N, C-alpha and C positions, 0 to 999 in steps of 0.2 A: 443603547436606547432602552427606554422603559417599555416593557413587553409583558403583557398577560399571557405567559407561556402555557399554562394550563388550558386557557380559554381558546388560544389560537391552534393548538396542536390537534391535528386530524387524525394522526396515527401514531401510536406509540407502542413498541414491542420490546420484549426482553431481547437482549443481544449477547454477543460473546459466548462463552463456554456454557451458559445456562440455556441459549437457544440452540447450541450443538448437542446438548446432553453429554458434555464431557466435563461439566464443573465438578469441583471437589468441595469439602466442607470449608475450605479456606477462600473459596471465590467470592469476589464481590458482586454486586448486581449492577449490571451495565444495561442502560436503556438507550434506544435510538428511535428517532421519529421524524415526522414531517409537520411543519407549521405553515398557515397562511400568513404572508408578510402583512403588517399593517399598511393601511392606504397610504400613508406618508412615505413608506419606504419603496412603493411602487411608483408613486407619481411624483414625489418630491425630490429634491436633490441634497437635502440636508440630513436625512435619516438613511442608515443603511442597515440591512438585516441579512446576513448570510446563515448564520448558525449560532445555537446557543450551547456552549459546552462548560459553563460555569457549574461546578458540582454543587454549589450551595443552592443553586436555582431549582435542583431537582427534587427538592423536598415537596414541592407542590404536587408530586406524582406519588408521594409516599403511600397514600390510602389506597392506590390502585394495586399495591403489590399484595401478594398472598402473605399469610402469615410467616412461612418459612423464609420468604424473600425478605420480609421486614426485619427478621432476626439477622439475616446475613447481612443486610444493608446497615444495620446497627453495629454489627461486629466488624465488618470489613469495608463498608463504604457503598455510597451510591453515586454513580456518575453516569454520564452519557452525552449524547448530542442530539438535538433537534434542529433539523435544517429548514431553512426556507425552502418550500416545496420546489421551487424553480431550480435551487441548487441540487436538490435531491434528484430531481429528473435528469439534470445534466451529468450528475455522477453515474446515474443508472444507465444513461445512454452509452456510457463507456464500460458497462458491465462491472461497475466497481463491486468487489466482493462484499464489503461492508454493507453496501446499500441493497445489494440482491438479497442479502440476509433479512433485511427489513421487509422486503416486499414478499418473500417466499417462506418466511418462518411459519411454523404451524399456527393455527388458530389458538392453541393452547398458550402460546407465548404473547398474543396480543393483550395489552393493557388497556388501550383506549383506541377506539375506532369509530369515528363519526361517518355519516353518509359519504363525505368526501374521501375520507380514508378508505372506505370500501370501494369507491369509484377507482381510486389509485390502484388498489390491489387487483380489481378486475381487470386492469390493463397491464399487469406485470409481465406478460408473455411478450410485450413489445420490446423488452430489454434483453431477451435471451438470445444471443447472437454469438458468432465466431469471435468477437472481441473478448470473449471470456478467456480464450487461449493467452492473450498477452496480459490482461489483467490479474488473472489468477496465478499465472506463472511469475508475473512480476512482483506480486506481494509475496509469493512463495521465495523468490529470489532475494527479497529484502531481509526475510527470516534467515535465509542461508548466509547472507553477508554478515548479520549479526553473530550467527553461530561460528562462523570462521574467524571473525575479529576477536570474540571472546575466547575461543580455543587457542589462538595464537597468543594472547595474554596469558592464559592459564599455563601454557607449555613454557612460554619464553617471556616472562613479564619484563617490561622496559626497566632497566636499572636506574635511569636517570633521564632527565630532560634533554632532548637532542640539543646540541650546541651548533653554531654556525662552522665551527672548526671541523665537526664531523662530515660536513658537506664541502670542505676546501674552500669556505667562504671567509673573507675577512670580517672581523668585528663590525667594521664600518663598510656599508655596501659601497662597491666601486661605482655602481650606477645609482643616481639619486632615486629615492622611492617613487617620486612622481613620474619619472620617466619610465621606471619598471611597470608602474601600474598603467600608464598610457600604452606601453608596448603590449601588456597582456590584454588590454581592453581591445586593441586593434587586431590581435590574433584571434580573440574569441569572435569578434565581428567577421573576419575573414572565414572562419570556420562555418559560421551560422549561414552564410551564402552557399555553402556547399551542402547544407543539410537537404535531404531529398524529402519532398512531399509524397507520403506514401498513402494519403488519405483515400485516393481514388482506387487503389490497388485492393484486391481481396486478400485475406489472411495468408492463403497459401503462397501467393506471389510475393508478400511481404517476407515470408520466411525464407523463400529461396533468394530473394535479393539480399537479405541481411547476411546469409550464409556466404554468398558470393563475396560480398563487401568485406566480411570479417576474414574469409580465407586470403583475399588479396591484400587486405592490410597486414595480416600476419606474414605473408611472404615478404613484403616490403620491409617490415619492421625487422624480420630475421636478417635480411640483406645489410640493414643499416646498423643493427645491434640495439634496436629498440623494441619496446613492447608495442603491440598492435594499437593501443590507446593513444601512444605517444606520436604515431605517424602523421595524423591530421595536424597535431599541434606543430610538429617540426616543418611539415609542408607549408602551413599558414604562415608561419614566422618568416620563412624564406619568401614566400609569395609577397608579402608586404615589404620586403627590401631589407630586413634585418641582417646585419653581419654575423659572421659565425662566432665571433667573440661575445657578443650581445646575447645571441641565442643560448650559448652555454651558460653564461651568468643567469640568464633567466631560468633555465632548467635547475640549475642548482638551487636558486631561491625558491622555486616551485616545490622542490623536493624538501628542502628544509621547512617550508611552510606546512606542507602535508604531514611532515613527521611531528611537527609542534601541535597540529590539531589532533593527530592520531594519539599522542601522549596525553593531552587534555582530556580527550575521551576516555582512555585509559584510567586516569585519575578519578574521572567522574563516575565510570562504571565501578571502580574499586570502592569508592566512598558510599555509594548509593545502592549497592547490590542488595536485593532481596535475600534474607538469610536462607529461605527455603530454596531459592534459585540457585544460590552460591553452593548449597550442599549438593544439588543435583549435578551442577557443573563439575564440582570437585570429585564426585563419585564416577561419573560416566564420561567425563573429558570433554563435554560440550553441553550446551544449554538445551536439554531434551524438551523443554516446554516449548521453545522455539521449533524444535524438530517435529513436535506433534503438530503444530500450526501449519508447518510447510507441507506435512503429509496430507493434512485435510484439504488444504488449498489446491494442491495438485490433483487430488482425486475428484474435488468438485468440479475443477475445470474440465477434466476429462470427461466426467459424467454429463456435463452440459453438452459437449460436443457430440457425444454418442447417443444420449437419450433425449435431450432437450430438456431434462428436469433439473431443477436446482434443489438438491438435498441439503437443506440446512440442518434439520435434525439427523443426527448420526446414530441415534438409538434405535431400538427395535421399532420397525415400522414396515408395513407390507409393501414390497417392491423397493424398499429403502436400502441404503448400503449396511446398515446395522454394524458400523464399525467403532462405535464409541468406546467399547471396552479395549479394542486394540489401540486406539488413539491414547487413551488413558496410560496403557501399558507403555507406549513409546514415550509418553511424557516422563513416565517413571524410569526411563532407561533400558527398556526392553531391545532396542536397536543400538548397535554400535555407531559411532561416529562414521566409520567406513561403509556400513551398510545403509546408513541414511544417504550419504553422498552418491553411492552407486545406484540406488533406488531412484534419487531425484533425477539423475542424469537420464536414466532409461526412461522415466515417465515423461520428462520434457521431450525426448525424441520420440516417444510414442505419440504424443499429441501433434507434433509436427508431421508425422506421417498420416495421421487421421486427416488432417487439413489438405496436405499435398495430395493424397490418394482420393480426395473427394468424399470421404466417409462421414462427415459432420452432418448431423440432421437439422441443423440450425442455420438461419440465413446469415450471409456474411456480414451484414451490418443491420442497425435498426432502421425502422421507418421513421425518420425524422419529422416529416410531416405530420404523421400521426400523433408523435410524441408533443409537438408543438400545440397541436389542437387540444390534446388532453391538458397540456399546461394553461393554456388560455381558459378552458372550462373550469379547472380547479381554482385558478386565481380569481377569476370573475365571479364565479358562484360564492367562492369563500369571502370575498370583500363584500358581496350583496348580503351575506348572512352575518357577517362579523361586524361590518362597519356600514349599516344601513344609514 
């Protein structure tokens, strides 16, 4: 939809490594912010606006950058995301790390802030909750998954695309494709009925329940010769009445499709690797840039639980972590792969203990009613000012 992005943006900040104080000479310029949606997107049904992330649209903010930032944008690119303020609030309610960066960055990183943007930042403490445990560690887990996948490709690159014969499958599937898809859909539907609604539980209770479920599934899987993640799938397949031959065929088809996806991901990674990142991986045996992100995320999550503060800026700051130089060193390969994995496992366990032992200083969850009132105020006042 046509949108005057500059006019409707109420808060715009530097994001990414520049907000953390960990950027290098080769870092691009990343912006994030919040905008008031047009009236048609609020009251109508034909227009929709959730976010703008088209890089070419961000030139409207170019004059708001400092001279060094403009030079970096010219050399390495200018990009970012401006969210509909309602989406930004919804993400912030889940303690989304990227959104907390927007709300808690230093004043020095703000590039546009209207009175409504100031109102938004004045209420930022509403979003500092124990949910940070799952979101920050979840983002860190995504970094770790990339690290492990890339390391596996580095150490043992696939020699060729997987074939059906590799999985003892005939060239022509024994079961028609539409029947396989129908069976998969029925299995997923059955698994969905077993999903636990943990929303009413506090984070400590969720942690203990997840640990119990993981332990139980691990025991069952070991007795059946399956991985823990395969137990619900196999149980659901039997629950809906599939016979063992069809279940076995489905397992092999799933494994084959998974291997194909993995090979395509490997090919894409190999073809599109950033040369600098490739050099780091080759030298250190893993993507140390992802490693630095992982460390920062886990540290920030733990800091939120223990202090209630969101330390976006990692450089020298009174009362701050001042670990930007260490994070840069990790990015440059100061930690080995084994050291990183050992540290991440210990840090995750430490955060779980903080919650289970009741040492977190932040509330279990957000005050949704207060956030809803803030949302109404922001949107209604925004529309009154921008669409009189």
